[in-house]
C-alpha positions as CSV (number, residue, x, y, z in Angstrom):
1,M,3.9,1.0,1.2
2,A,6.8,-0.6,2.9
3,N,6.8,1.8,5.6
4,S,3.2,1.7,6.4
5,A,2.6,-2.0,6.2
6,P,4.1,-3.0,9.6
7,T,2.0,-0.3,11.2
8,V,-1.2,-1.4,9.4
9,A,-0.5,-5.0,10.4
10,I,-0.1,-4.2,14.0
11,G,-3.1,-2.0,14.0
12,L,-5.3,-4.7,12.4
13,S,-4.1,-7.6,14.7
14,L,-4.2,-5.5,17.8
15,A,-7.8,-6.2,18.8
16,G,-7.4,-9.8,18.1
17,L,-4.2,-9.9,20.2
18,A,-5.8,-8.2,23.2
19,A,-8.9,-10.4,23.1
20,A,-6.9,-13.7,22.7
21,S,-4.3,-13.1,25.5
22,A,-6.4,-11.0,27.8
23,Y,-4.0,-9.2,30.1
24,G,-0.8,-10.7,28.6
25,S,-0.9,-8.5,25.6
26,G,-0.2,-5.2,27.4
27,P,3.7,-5.6,27.3
28,V,3.6,-6.7,23.7
29,I,1.6,-3.5,22.7
30,I,3.9,-1.3,24.7
31,L,6.9,-2.9,23.0
32,C,5.5,-2.3,19.5
33,G,3.8,1.0,20.3
34,V,6.8,2.8,21.9
35,P,9.2,2.5,18.9
36,M,6.4,3.5,16.5
37,L,5.9,6.7,18.6
38,V,9.5,7.5,18.7
39,I,9.8,7.1,14.9
40,A,6.7,9.3,14.4
41,N,8.1,11.9,16.7
42,A,11.4,11.7,14.6
43,Y,9.6,12.2,11.4
44,R,7.6,15.1,12.9
45,R,10.9,16.8,14.0
46,L,12.5,16.2,10.6
47,N,9.5,17.9,8.9
48,L,9.8,20.8,11.2
49,W,13.5,21.2,10.2
50,N,13.0,20.5,6.4
51,A,9.3,19.7,5.1
52,N,9.8,17.0,2.5
53,C,6.9,14.5,2.7
54,G,9.0,11.9,4.3
55,A,11.9,12.0,1.9
56,S,14.4,10.1,4.0
57,F,17.1,10.2,1.4
58,E,17.3,14.0,1.4
59,W,17.3,14.2,5.2
60,V,20.1,11.6,5.5
61,G,22.1,13.4,2.7
62,R,21.7,16.8,4.4
63,A,22.2,15.6,8.0
64,I,24.9,13.0,7.7
65,N,26.4,12.5,4.2
66,P,25.2,13.0,0.6
67,Y,26.5,9.5,-0.3
68,L,24.5,7.9,2.5
69,G,21.4,9.9,1.5
70,F,21.9,8.6,-2.2
71,M,22.2,5.0,-0.8
72,A,19.1,5.5,1.4
73,G,17.1,6.4,-1.7
74,W,18.3,3.4,-3.6
75,L,17.5,1.2,-0.6
76,M,13.9,2.6,-0.4
77,I,13.5,1.7,-4.1
78,A,14.9,-1.8,-3.6
79,A,12.8,-2.5,-0.6
80,S,9.6,-1.3,-2.5
81,L,10.6,-3.7,-5.4
82,V,11.3,-6.6,-3.2
83,G,8.1,-6.1,-1.1
84,G,6.0,-5.9,-4.3
85,I,7.5,-8.9,-6.0
86,A,7.4,-11.0,-2.8
87,G,3.6,-10.8,-2.7
88,V,3.4,-11.8,-6.4
89,V,5.8,-14.8,-5.9
90,V,3.7,-16.0,-2.9
91,L,0.2,-15.5,-4.4
92,G,1.1,-16.1,-8.1
93,P,0.8,-19.9,-8.2
94,S,-2.5,-19.7,-6.3
95,V,-4.1,-17.3,-8.7
96,L,-2.9,-19.4,-11.6
97,A,-4.5,-22.5,-10.0
98,I,-7.8,-20.8,-9.6
99,F,-7.8,-20.1,-13.5
100,G,-6.6,-23.7,-14.3
101,A,-3.1,-22.8,-15.5
102,S,0.1,-24.5,-14.4
103,A,2.3,-22.8,-11.9
104,S,5.4,-24.4,-13.3
105,A,5.2,-23.2,-17.0
106,T,6.5,-19.6,-17.2
107,W,6.0,-18.3,-20.7
108,P,2.6,-20.0,-21.5
109,N,1.2,-18.4,-18.3
110,I,2.3,-15.0,-19.5
111,F,0.7,-15.1,-22.9
112,Q,-2.3,-17.2,-22.1
113,S,-5.6,-15.3,-22.0
114,A,-7.8,-18.4,-21.2
115,P,-7.0,-21.8,-20.1
116,S,-6.7,-24.1,-23.1
117,S,-8.9,-27.2,-23.3
118,S,-7.5,-30.7,-24.0
119,R,-8.6,-32.6,-27.0
């Protein structure tokens, strides 16, 4: 998810960018597109060498150093957790406000099934 999100964001905003800036968006598209093509080609070549469904930690571990491969795996897990939690932290208070719960009270919001009515 963390690897595909930037590509999806660029892909979805590309048409709007091109329409809004007319001819000025060409360099920006090239600036974003060329690195993505280089990365895609690198993954293609790594899969030709050792097909592993994008397991970067194993590729780094075999090509460079097993310790760096281990750290790359844990870094991928940490990035996935931070990326997942970041969305909840930003959207959580808004979702609670829709249902009438307070965003500042932690434990009541966890166990509350429906907003409580006042007397």
